[in-house]
C-alpha positions, 0 to 999 in steps of 0.5 A, spaced: 548 502 507 546 508 504 539 511 504 537 509 497 541 502 497 534 498 496 527 501 494 523 496 498 523 489 500 518 485 495 514 479 497 515 474 491 513 467 494 506 465 492 505 462 499 506 469 502 501 472 497 495 467 498 497 468 506 496 475 506 489 475 501 486 470 506 489 473 513 490 480 512 486 486 513 483 489 506 483 496 505 479 498 498 480 504 494 479 507 488 486 506 485 487 499 488 485 494 493 490 493 499 491 487 503 496 488 509 498 484 516 503 486 521 510 483 520 515 481 525 521 483 520 525 489 520 522 492 514 516 493 510 515 489 504 510 490 498 507 485 493 503 488 487 498 484 483 496 486 476 490 482 473 489 481 465 482 486 467 487 492 468 489 492 460 494 490 456 502 489 458 503 496 457 498 498 462 499 493 467 507 495 467 505 502 468 500 500 474 506 496 477 510 502 476 505 507 479 504 503 485 511 502 486 513 509 486 508 511 491 509 505 496 517 507 496 515 514 498 509 512 503 514 506 506 519 512 508 514 516 511 511 510 515 518 508 517 519 515 521 512 515 524 511 508 527 516 502 529 511 497 527 512 493 520 507 490 515 507 486 509 503 489 504 499 487 497 496 492 492 492 489 487 491 494 481 484 496 479 482 498 471 483 505 473 490 505 476 494 506 469 490 512 468 492 515 475 499 519 477 503 516 483 502 522 487 494 521 486 496 513 489 500 516 494 495 521 497 490 515 497 495 511 501 496 517 506 488 518 507 486 510 507 492 507 510 496 511 514 491 512 520 490 505 520 497 503 521 499 508 525 493 507 530 492 515 529 484 517 529 483 524 526 480 528 530 475 531 525 473 524 524 471 523 531 468 529 531 463 527 525 461 521 529 459 524 535 455 529 531 448 526 530 
């Protein structure tokens, strides 16, 4: 299989969505809310939820496209960084359609990568130590 054979694996079943909402860890941010949980599968999986509060169909579809593209890049980075695999659910917020995929990707890198790889920034540790 080629490198670009499949973008990423998708969570489709309602039962899996409900399970992640209930048992997963939550990571809110400006553009989205992410629920994640470690998985025993070979690949990371992603599900995207956009409610009617996001806007009309055009805005909801744009939100999904933006999050999907950002996750595609983030997934490749995460596969190289760690051997752990996760299931993700991204819930779009009302600001998501106005953001670019690079902004969403930056948020994923800042918020999610330290949690998933187990790395703590040295700067964050130093900030906690200083009174």
